[in-house]
Kinemage of the C-alpha trace (Angstrom):
@kinemage 1
@onewidth
@group {chain A} dominant
@subgroup {mainchain}
@vectorlist {calphas} color= white
{ca met a 1} P 86.549 45.920 115.719
{ca ser a 2} L 84.290 42.904 115.586
{ca ile a 3} L 81.898 40.782 117.646
{ca thr a 4} L 81.542 37.114 116.752
{ca val a 5} L 79.279 34.453 118.255
{ca thr a 6} L 80.138 30.758 117.974
{ca pro a 7} L 77.984 27.845 119.166
{ca asp a 8} L 79.988 25.176 121.005
{ca thr a 9} L 78.940 21.808 122.380
{ca phe a 10} L 80.613 19.991 125.265
{ca lys a 11} L 79.750 16.370 125.990
{ca leu a 12} L 78.881 15.597 129.596
{ca ala a 13} L 80.672 12.860 131.513
{ca glu a 14} L 77.253 11.339 132.238
{ca ala a 15} L 73.597 12.295 131.789
{ca phe a 16} L 72.582 15.253 133.970
{ca thr a 17} L 69.019 15.285 135.277
{ca ile a 18} L 67.024 17.863 137.219
{ca ser a 19} L 63.295 18.091 137.895
{ca arg a 20} L 62.743 19.743 134.490
{ca gly a 21} L 64.527 17.144 132.344
{ca ser a 22} L 67.824 15.517 131.304
{ca arg a 23} L 70.709 16.358 129.007
{ca thr a 24} L 73.880 14.646 127.766
{ca glu a 25} L 75.688 17.708 126.442
{ca ala a 26} L 76.138 21.375 127.236
{ca lys a 27} L 75.325 23.742 124.383
{ca val a 28} L 76.895 27.162 124.873
{ca leu a 29} L 77.685 30.328 122.948
{ca thr a 30} L 81.197 31.761 122.835
{ca val a 31} L 81.471 35.496 122.209
{ca ser a 32} L 84.724 37.001 120.943
{ca ile a 33} L 85.253 40.767 120.770
{ca thr a 34} L 88.334 41.950 118.895
{ca arg a 35} L 89.626 45.520 119.077
{ca asp a 36} L 93.070 46.881 118.211
{ca gly a 37} L 94.552 43.410 117.876
{ca gln a 38} L 93.292 42.115 121.246
{ca thr a 39} L 90.446 39.623 121.700
{ca gly a 40} L 88.285 39.164 124.764
{ca arg a 41} L 86.047 36.115 125.237
{ca gly a 42} L 82.948 35.253 127.215
{ca glu a 43} L 80.593 32.288 127.371
{ca cys a 44} L 76.898 32.000 128.082
{ca val a 45} L 74.383 29.181 128.406
{ca pro a 46} L 70.985 30.146 126.944
{ca tyr a 47} L 68.319 28.679 129.212
{ca ala a 48} L 64.870 27.598 128.030
{ca arg a 49} L 63.435 28.235 131.520
{ca tyr a 50} L 63.912 31.949 130.794
{ca gly a 51} L 62.728 31.815 127.182
{ca glu a 52} L 66.241 31.792 125.733
{ca thr a 53} L 67.523 29.765 122.777
{ca leu a 54} L 70.892 29.625 121.044
{ca glu a 55} L 69.333 31.447 118.104
{ca ser a 56} L 67.547 34.187 120.064
{ca val a 57} L 70.602 34.960 122.177
{ca thr a 58} L 72.836 35.057 119.093
{ca glu a 59} L 70.479 37.551 117.456
{ca glu a 60} L 70.528 39.777 120.560
{ca ile a 61} L 74.312 39.840 120.593
{ca leu a 62} L 74.806 40.456 116.871
{ca ala a 63} L 72.326 43.366 116.982
{ca leu a 64} L 74.694 45.288 119.270
{ca pro a 65} L 76.976 47.977 117.840
{ca glu a 66} L 80.505 46.648 117.496
{ca asp a 67} L 81.879 49.533 119.562
{ca ile a 68} L 79.591 48.771 122.529
{ca thr a 69} L 81.092 49.627 125.901
{ca arg a 70} L 80.500 47.747 129.113
{ca ala a 71} L 78.680 50.751 130.594
{ca ala a 72} L 76.394 51.115 127.578
{ca leu a 73} L 75.752 47.373 127.514
{ca gln a 74} L 73.954 47.439 130.869
{ca asp a 75} L 71.075 49.392 129.298
{ca ala a 76} L 71.346 47.930 125.798
{ca leu a 77} L 70.380 44.400 126.852
{ca pro a 78} L 68.309 42.992 129.731
{ca ala a 79} L 69.783 40.689 132.337
{ca gly a 80} L 70.321 37.272 130.808
{ca ala a 81} L 72.643 35.079 128.778
{ca ala a 82} L 73.283 37.496 125.892
{ca arg a 83} L 74.426 40.349 128.103
{ca asn a 84} L 76.469 37.954 130.202
{ca ala a 85} L 78.637 36.692 127.359
{ca val a 86} L 79.267 40.192 126.009
{ca asp a 87} L 79.916 41.698 129.450
{ca cys a 88} L 82.436 39.001 130.326
{ca ala a 89} L 84.124 39.292 126.918
{ca leu a 90} L 84.490 43.031 127.491
{ca trp a 91} L 86.022 42.454 130.933
{ca asp a 92} L 88.503 40.038 129.343
{ca leu a 93} L 89.275 42.515 126.568
{ca glu a 94} L 89.767 45.393 129.014
{ca ala a 95} L 92.135 43.267 131.098
{ca lys a 96} L 94.230 42.371 128.053
{ca gln a 97} L 94.358 45.971 126.854
{ca ala a 98} L 95.361 47.233 130.298
{ca gly a 99} L 97.867 44.453 130.966
{ca lys a 100} L 96.117 43.732 134.256
{ca arg a 101} L 93.896 41.031 135.691
{ca ala a 102} L 90.130 41.555 135.721
{ca trp a 103} L 89.988 41.640 139.510
{ca glu a 104} L 92.481 44.504 139.527
{ca leu a 105} L 90.257 46.449 137.151
{ca ala a 106} L 87.283 45.719 139.419
{ca gly a 107} L 89.177 46.911 142.516
{ca leu a 108} L 88.940 43.477 144.134
{ca pro a 109} L 91.548 41.673 146.244
{ca thr a 110} L 93.538 38.917 144.575
{ca pro a 111} L 91.154 35.931 144.538
{ca gly a 112} L 91.942 32.490 145.906
{ca pro a 113} L 90.417 29.026 145.646
{ca glu a 114} L 86.934 28.340 147.011
{ca ile a 115} L 85.526 24.935 147.952
{ca thr a 116} L 82.858 24.132 145.385
{ca ala a 117} L 79.841 21.870 145.515
{ca tyr a 118} L 79.677 18.814 143.283
{ca thr a 119} L 76.216 18.098 141.895
{ca leu a 120} L 74.522 14.702 142.059
{ca ser a 121} L 71.930 14.330 139.320
{ca leu a 122} L 68.309 13.422 140.071
{ca asp a 123} L 67.882 9.639 139.821
{ca thr a 124} L 66.546 6.633 141.708
{ca pro a 125} L 67.512 6.398 145.380
{ca glu a 126} L 69.762 3.427 144.617
{ca lys a 127} L 71.666 5.226 141.878
{ca met a 128} L 71.931 8.419 143.933
{ca arg a 129} L 73.345 6.463 146.865
{ca ala a 130} L 75.944 4.897 144.572
{ca ser a 131} L 76.822 8.311 143.134
{ca ala a 132} L 77.080 9.781 146.636
{ca ala a 133} L 79.404 6.967 147.698
{ca lys a 134} L 81.563 7.531 144.605
{ca his a 135} L 81.910 11.220 145.465
{ca ala a 136} L 81.886 10.926 149.256
{ca phe a 137} L 85.475 12.214 149.346
{ca arg a 138} L 84.237 15.629 148.232
{ca pro a 139} L 83.572 18.097 151.074
{ca leu a 140} L 80.337 19.522 149.609
{ca leu a 141} L 77.666 17.681 147.634
{ca lys a 142} L 74.619 19.234 145.983
{ca ile a 143} L 71.603 16.997 145.453
{ca lys a 144} L 69.144 17.615 142.651
{ca leu a 145} L 65.635 16.828 143.918
{ca gly a 146} L 62.189 18.283 143.216
{ca thr a 147} L 59.666 15.433 143.213
{ca pro a 148} L 56.812 14.698 145.661
{ca asp a 149} L 58.710 11.601 146.868
{ca asp a 150} L 62.222 12.796 147.662
{ca met a 151} L 62.721 11.400 151.166
{ca pro a 152} L 64.179 8.074 149.942
{ca arg a 153} L 66.662 10.016 147.810
{ca leu a 154} L 67.732 12.189 150.731
{ca glu a 155} L 68.203 9.172 152.971
{ca ala a 156} L 70.121 7.355 150.247
{ca val a 157} L 72.558 10.204 149.617
{ca arg a 158} L 73.242 10.681 153.304
{ca ala a 159} L 73.887 6.934 153.659
{ca gly a 160} L 76.253 7.018 150.695
{ca ala a 161} L 78.181 10.077 151.909
{ca pro a 162} L 77.809 10.176 155.704
{ca asp a 163} L 80.485 12.829 156.268
{ca ala a 164} L 79.912 15.225 153.363
{ca arg a 165} L 78.274 18.594 153.756
{ca ile a 166} L 75.045 18.507 151.737
{ca ile a 167} L 72.904 21.142 150.048
{ca val a 168} L 69.625 20.435 148.252
{ca asp a 169} L 68.261 21.993 145.038
{ca ala a 170} L 64.566 21.379 144.367
{ca asn a 171} L 64.546 23.444 141.129
{ca glu a 172} L 61.039 24.778 141.920
{ca gly a 173} L 59.744 21.199 142.139
{ca trp a 174} L 58.083 21.153 145.569
{ca ser a 175} L 54.788 22.487 146.839
{ca ala a 176} L 54.566 24.356 150.128
{ca glu a 177} L 53.106 21.217 151.717
{ca val a 178} L 55.909 18.976 150.485
{ca tyr a 179} L 58.548 21.437 151.686
{ca ala a 180} L 56.909 21.774 155.120
{ca asp a 181} L 56.868 17.987 155.478
{ca leu a 182} L 60.507 17.653 154.417
{ca ala a 183} L 61.946 20.542 156.452
{ca pro a 184} L 62.413 18.629 159.742
{ca his a 185} L 64.107 15.807 157.852
{ca leu a 186} L 66.472 18.253 156.168
{ca val a 187} L 67.630 19.211 159.645
{ca arg a 188} L 67.880 15.581 160.780
{ca leu a 189} L 69.997 14.664 157.768
{ca gly a 190} L 72.323 17.621 158.237
{ca val a 191} L 71.366 19.552 155.103
{ca ala a 192} L 73.097 22.956 155.140
{ca leu a 193} L 70.862 24.785 152.631
{ca val a 194} L 67.806 24.228 150.444
{ca glu a 195} L 67.693 25.988 147.087
{ca gln a 196} L 64.454 27.234 145.471
{ca pro a 197} L 61.979 24.786 147.043
{ca leu a 198} L 58.890 26.472 145.532
{ca pro a 199} L 58.233 27.810 142.033
{ca ala a 200} L 59.256 31.409 141.425
{ca gly a 201} L 56.043 33.417 141.519
{ca glu a 202} L 54.512 30.973 143.988
{ca asp a 203} L 56.953 31.528 146.818
{ca glu a 204} L 54.731 33.824 148.909
{ca ala a 205} L 54.075 30.727 151.048
{ca leu a 206} L 57.612 31.057 152.416
{ca ile a 207} L 56.635 34.266 154.249
{ca gly a 208} L 56.083 33.333 157.865
{ca met a 209} L 56.974 29.681 157.248
{ca glu a 210} L 59.508 28.202 159.633
{ca arg a 211} L 62.852 27.824 157.865
{ca pro a 212} L 65.014 25.573 160.046
{ca val a 213} L 67.471 25.254 157.148
{ca pro a 214} L 68.505 28.400 155.222
{ca val a 215} L 66.453 28.821 152.043
{ca cys a 216} L 68.154 30.156 148.911
{ca ala a 217} L 66.528 32.029 146.023
{ca asp a 218} L 67.677 30.838 142.614
{ca glu a 219} L 65.000 31.158 139.926
{ca ser a 220} L 63.443 33.924 142.059
{ca cys a 221} L 66.600 36.063 141.935
{ca his a 222} L 68.148 37.434 138.763
{ca asp a 223} L 69.588 40.889 139.436
{ca arg a 224} L 69.249 43.793 141.883
{ca ala a 225} L 65.688 44.423 140.708
{ca ser a 226} L 64.755 41.027 142.190
{ca leu a 227} L 65.714 41.887 145.753
{ca pro a 228} L 62.549 43.700 146.963
{ca ala a 229} L 60.343 40.676 146.196
{ca leu a 230} L 62.593 38.308 148.189
{ca lys a 231} L 62.118 39.976 151.552
{ca gly a 232} L 60.825 37.630 154.232
{ca lys a 233} L 61.068 34.589 151.961
{ca tyr a 234} L 64.749 33.800 151.611
{ca asp a 235} L 67.932 33.806 153.661
{ca val a 236} L 70.433 33.363 150.816
{ca ile a 237} L 70.536 34.369 147.142
{ca asn a 238} L 72.150 32.374 144.343
{ca ile a 239} L 74.084 34.628 141.971
{ca lys a 240} L 74.555 33.193 138.482
{ca ile a 241} L 76.152 35.436 135.897
{ca asp a 242} L 73.912 34.007 133.163
{ca lys a 243} L 70.975 35.402 135.170
{ca thr a 244} L 72.544 38.709 136.221
{ca gly a 245} L 73.691 39.425 132.682
{ca gly a 246} L 77.389 39.390 133.426
{ca leu a 247} L 80.071 40.054 135.992
{ca thr a 248} L 79.271 43.780 136.226
{ca glu a 249} L 75.767 43.241 137.602
{ca ala a 250} L 76.806 40.143 139.582
{ca leu a 251} L 79.271 42.177 141.652
{ca ala a 252} L 76.681 44.921 142.165
{ca leu a 253} L 74.044 42.359 143.175
{ca arg a 254} L 76.408 40.757 145.656
{ca asp a 255} L 77.124 44.074 147.356
{ca ala a 256} L 73.448 45.053 147.441
{ca ala a 257} L 72.334 41.677 148.791
{ca val a 258} L 74.956 41.629 151.532
{ca ala a 259} L 73.918 45.143 152.534
{ca glu a 260} L 70.340 43.848 152.943
{ca gly a 261} L 71.461 40.960 155.134
{ca tyr a 262} L 71.413 38.078 152.648
{ca arg a 263} L 74.105 35.441 152.529
{ca ile a 264} L 75.588 34.588 149.152
{ca met a 265} L 75.680 31.477 147.009
{ca val a 266} L 77.380 31.625 143.616
{ca gly a 267} L 76.107 29.075 141.116
{ca cys a 268} L 76.327 28.213 137.451
{ca met a 269} L 74.663 26.665 134.471
{ca val a 270} L 76.362 23.610 132.969
{ca gly a 271} L 79.141 25.132 130.905
{ca ser a 272} L 82.892 25.162 130.403
{ca ser a 273} L 85.665 26.748 132.420
{ca leu a 274} L 85.280 29.949 130.394
{ca ala a 275} L 81.740 30.354 131.762
{ca met a 276} L 82.860 29.740 135.354
{ca ala a 277} L 85.970 31.940 135.285
{ca pro a 278} L 84.314 35.341 135.942
{ca ala a 279} L 82.097 33.804 138.637
{ca thr a 280} L 85.151 32.807 140.684
{ca leu a 281} L 85.574 36.519 141.433
{ca val a 282} L 82.007 36.797 142.731
{ca ala a 283} L 82.425 33.629 144.819
{ca gln a 284} L 85.149 34.983 147.061
{ca gly a 285} L 83.969 34.542 150.659
{ca ala a 286} L 80.544 33.222 149.633
{ca met a 287} L 78.568 30.957 151.960
{ca ile a 288} L 78.268 28.392 149.139
{ca thr a 289} L 80.210 28.138 145.893
{ca asp a 290} L 78.668 25.917 143.225
{ca leu a 291} L 80.894 26.242 140.159
{ca asp a 292} L 81.237 22.579 139.251
{ca gly a 293} L 80.155 22.894 135.610
{ca pro a 294} L 83.559 21.809 134.233
{ca leu a 295} L 83.633 18.787 136.553
{ca leu a 296} L 80.463 17.516 134.874
{ca leu a 297} L 81.992 17.662 131.375
{ca ala a 298} L 83.770 14.913 129.469
{ca glu a 299} L 85.901 17.638 127.855
{ca asp a 300} L 86.768 21.263 128.602
{ca arg a 301} L 88.548 24.231 127.043
{ca pro a 302} L 92.335 24.713 126.945
{ca his a 303} L 93.779 26.376 130.066
{ca ala a 304} L 90.827 25.049 132.081
{ca leu a 305} L 90.143 26.026 135.659
{ca gln a 306} L 92.089 24.086 138.280
{ca phe a 307} L 90.082 22.006 140.753
{ca asp a 308} L 91.810 20.370 143.698
{ca ser a 309} L 91.418 19.809 147.442
{ca ala a 310} L 91.504 23.588 147.983
{ca gly a 311} L 88.559 24.073 145.636
{ca val a 312} L 88.141 25.865 142.335
{ca his a 313} L 90.999 28.249 141.595
{ca pro a 314} L 90.750 31.615 139.802
{ca pro a 315} L 91.456 31.470 136.054
{ca val a 316} L 94.851 31.841 134.480
{ca ala a 317} L 95.112 34.814 132.115
{ca ala a 318} L 95.205 32.518 129.078
{ca leu a 319} L 91.641 31.407 129.854
{ca trp a 320} L 90.019 34.680 130.914
{ca gly a 321} L 90.567 37.977 132.660
């Protein structure tokens, strides 16, 4: 029995920019757990926003006992990237050992493809319009915003892709005043959802504020423990397995959130198809699926996820689960 952690780097097709900065590559950790001749794999993306580094997450994982079980893991590590990679590797291992697919083990119906958003990086209005026009054939575009002067960008993207469904991600970059000013224009421009307009911890202003477009919690929602603080502020929650700490908690969060009346978005960090594969199970029937990480890469793993006009397809067994 063994647990190994390998850092991997994937070059991006082009620079990716959000309100917190830019990157040209995705740095991930690949976890492999080998038992009785079978190996399960998982991937995580340590995120500086949550105080994670490649080194700190590696240390967390390697401190685990090699015979860790998925049940014991939920208490052994907090929600976050380290637990995610191990949890997903254990799901993959269990599927291989049982000769079944992961969704069978989870008691889920056979998954199908889901239309996924394609993300347009934060840039000048002119460049965002050009990018929108290039990707106007896609049914769902996600715009990265989060500056005090985003109206020209919104107008530019809508002009470049007049028929696409659009969602907006401010990445905590707006104030309550900026969001209130923009809200009517979001409606006018046909925006279907706005993601995390205000900083987590400063989103009390959303209580009682008119929300003509559904507002989604991203940085404000990690796992089931996040739900009580979201009441009255959000209409949708964004489930990312790097935040929930794996597929196990992601499925539990989805069920709990739906029971409380929230709609579901399933998102991702920028990673490879191995990182997205477990999330395709969570995304079944979601209001918004945003699992475009592999589409942003210049290169991907073998047996990569299939993306076509039907959306992102569930993984083949050779990739995961």
